N, C-alpha and C positions, 0 to 999 in steps of 0.2 A: 413644505415637505419636499425633501430631496431623496429620490430613490434612483439608484444606478442600475440599469438593466444588465443582467448577466450575459456574457457572451455564450454562444452555443458550445464552445470548446472549454476545456479546463482552464482555469485562470493562469495567466502568465504574469508574475509579479517581479518587478525589478526594484531593488533597494540600493540607493546611492548614499554612501556615507557622507556626512557633513560635519561642520563644527559642532553642532548640537547632537549629532548621532555619529560619534567617531568610531564606535565599535558596534558590531552586531554579533553577540555571543551565539554559540551553537544552539543554546536553549531558546534564544530569541528567534533564530531561523526556524527552529522546530515549531515554535508557537505560531509563527506566520504561516508555515506550511499547513498546520492543522486547521487554522482559521480559513485558509484559502480553499480548502475542500479537496475532495478526491481528484487525483491526477494533476494537481496544480504544480507549477514550476516556480521556484523562488530562487532568484539569482542576486547575490550581493556583490557589489563592486565598490571600489575605493573612491570613486568620483563620478560626477555626471559624464565626463568625457569617456570614461570606460564603459558607460552604458550605451554608447552609440551603436555598437554591433548588435545590441539586443532590442533596440528601440522599435524596429518594425514589427516585432511580435508582442510587444508589451501591452497588456490590458490595464495594468495598475503600476504606478510609480510611487514609492515611498522615498521622499527626499526632495532635492531641488530639480527643477525641470526648466533649464534655460530655453530660450526661443529655438536655438538650433537643435536641441534634443526633442523638443515638442514637435517641431516640423518633421522630424524623422520617425515619428510614432503615430502612424495613421489609424491604428486600432485602439489608441489610448482612450479609456473611458473615465478614469479617475486618477487624481494626484492627491496624495496626502503629504502636506508640507512638514518639514522638520525645522521650521522657523516661525517665530511668533508673528513677525511682520511678514506680510505677503505681497508687499509692493513690487518685489522682483518678479512676481508672476503676472503682473498686470499689463502685459503687452497685448496688443489688439487681437492677435491670432488666438490667444488663449481666452481672453475675455469674451470674445464673440463666438467661441466654440461651445459644443455641448459637453465638453469635458468638465466633470465636477471637481471642485477644489475643496478639500477639508484640511484641518490642521489643528494647532494647539490652542485654538480659541478657548479662553476660559481656564486653561491649565497652567499658565505661566505667571499669574499675578503675584503669587506668594513671594518668590525669590526676588522679583523686581521690586516689590514693596519693601522687602528687607533692605535692599541696597538704597532705595529712596530714603529710608529713615537713617541708614548708616551715614549717608552723605549729609542729610539734614542735621544730624547730631554732630557730625564732624565740623560743620559750619557754626551751628548755634552754640555748641559747648566748647568751641575752639580746639577740638581734638586734633583736627588736621594741622592746625598751626603748631600745636604742641609736638606732634610727631615730626614735623619739618624742622622745628627748632632743636630737637634733641636735648643735649645737656644745657644749651643756652636758654631753654625754657625756664630754668631755675634763676636766671638773671632777674632781679627784682623788677626791672622795667618791663621785661617781657611778661612776667607773671601778672603784673598789674594790667598790662594791655589786654591779656586774655580774660582775667577776672572781671574787669570793668566793662567788657563787651559781650559777656556770655548772656544767652537768652534762654529762658525756660519756656517749654512748649505748652505747659498746662494753661488753659484759659484762652489760648490763641485760636484763631479760626483757620481751618484748612479748607481751601476751595479746590475741588477736583474737576478738571475739565476732561470729560470722557469717563463715563461710569461703567466700564466693562470689567473684565477680570482684574486687571491691574488697579483700576480705580477703586474697586470694592476692597481689595486687600490693603491698599493705602488707607482707606477710610477706617478699616478695622483697627489698624495700628494707631491711627490718629486718635481714635476714641480711647484706646488703652493709655495714651499719653495725656488724656484729659482735655483734648482739643474738641472744639465744636466743628462739625463738618457740614459743608454744603457742596452740592454737585450739580453739574449740568451735563446733558448729553444730547446729541443730535437726534436721537430716536427715543420713543417712549420706552423706558426701562423701569423695572420695579425698584423701589427703594429698599435698602438693606444696610447692615453694618454701620449703624449710627446715623444714617441719612434718612430723614423723615419723608422727604419728597425730592425726587430728581427733576430739576427744572429743565425746560427746553432751552435752546440757544438764545431765545429772546431775553433770557436772564444772564447771559454770559458777562455782559458789562458789569452787572451788579456783583456777581461772584468775584470777578477780577478786582474790582474796586474795594471790596470789603474784606478780602482774605489777607491774613498775615503770611500764609504760605499758599502758593498757587502750584498745584501739582498737575502735570500734563499726563493724561492717561490715554492719549489718542493714537490711532494708527496713522501712517503716512498715506495721505491721499492728495489729489490735486487741490482739494478744499483746505486741507490742514497745512500743506507745505508753506513754510514761511509765515504762519499766522502769528507767531510771537515776534512781532516787529516793533518799531518805534511807538506806534499808536497803542499797541497792547501794553508795552511797558509803561507808557505814560499814564495808563489807567490804573496801574497797580499802586499800592501805597509805597511811599519812599522807603519804608522799613521792610517791605515784603520780600519774601524769598521765592524764587522760581525753582521748582524741582522737575526734572525731566529724565525718565529712565526708559522711554519708549523709542522715539525716533528723533535724531538730531536735526534733521532737515525741517522739522516743524518750527525750529528757531531760525530767525534770520541772523546770520553771524555778525555783520557790522552793527546791527541794532542792539544785540545783547552786550557787545563790547562797549558801546556808548552808554547804555543804561547802567552798567556796572562801574564804569570809569567816572561817570558824571553824578553818581548817587541817585539816579532816577529810581532805582530799586535797591533793596538792602543787600541782596546776594543771590547767588545761583548755586544749586547742587545738581550736578549733571553727570550721568553715566554715558550720555550720547552727546555728540558735538555737531554743529552745523556742517562741518567738513571732517571726514574721517579718513585716515588718521589726522588729528588736529596738528597743524604745522608747529614746529618747535618755536617759531617766532610769533605765534599767536599771543596777543596781549592777555588772553584769558589765563595763561600759565602764571603770570606774575601778579595776579590780583588776590589780595587777602580775602575778598568777599566772594570768591569762587572756589569751590572744591569739585574735583572731577575724578572719575574712574574711566578707564579706556574701553567702554562698551563691554563690560564684563558682567553686568547684572543678570544676564540670561543664564548663567551657570547654576546648576543645582544637581545634587546627586540623585534627585527624584525625577528630573526632567525627561531624560531618555526613556526610563521605564514607563512613566505616565503616558507618554505619547505612543510608545510601542503598544501598550495595552489598548489605547483608544483605536489605533490603527487596526488591531486584530478584531476588536469589537465591530468596527466598521466593515471589515472583510466579511464577517458572519452576517451582518445586516445586509450587505450587498447580495450575498447568496440567497438570503431569505426574503429579499424584496422589502426590507424595512428601511425607514429613514436613518440617515447617518448622523453622527455627532460632529460638532465643530465645523459645520458647513460654512464656507465663505461666500458672501454675496459678491460676485465678481463685478457687478455694476457699481457697487459702493466702495469696494476694495477692502472690506473687512467682514 
């Protein structure tokens, strides 16, 4: 249970615009002001840098808080992130402080899962290849190449590594496509969305080895960084497809290049890359068994409003001494 103590003075809230919160409408600002309570001050700035003159008085920040901004905010009690991944907050000073971190935990799975299946279908139904070929797709040789290599998802097994919000939404869509779903997680979490039992990491090798599609639903932590390496790919089926829409650094770059080029695995569907932006000379760009989008899965018309509503609920919870939603365990990084 995480309860943030109220300061003795009216709340001072600073909002920094970000890629996932590009605009704060007047009605949003009014909603924050009402939730923050009598006498509260709410200041919206276009970037974390512009928040520096306000930092020394800030009790709460909505947005990103780089190390230099954090160090300039001695009264800070709570940060609400506008990013699904919170690895950028995991510097020692923040982790070891009493400042509470909350965010979009559990709110972003739907649109990430949409992109995961869009990429997966782009690969298995050769949609990406058809788009790239354009009119040449009607060439008989190209049509045959696509038709003879298309895969149907029904009856295949989806293995999900990390059964949080994204993993659950991927599972829900997999069931709708007629897939069998199995999942593992580092922590005991309830089963749902077509998964009868969520296994511990002691079953990771089994899931990797028996799945036709392996979907990564993990946050980036020291334990997950580079975990999709040569050994990981060697445990997958030669026909299996890796899907990753969470954090690219979970994949070791040279390892996935080798796995795709050598046929160790069947393919990869990626919204995130081991290095971003992915260099133009990366071998991944030229592979028929790899489809990619440029880290755009996080976009949704619902994302900003959902997170703003949670932030305001948390402001009220803070004032009333109640637990908050979306609390991040700073020791584990998620």
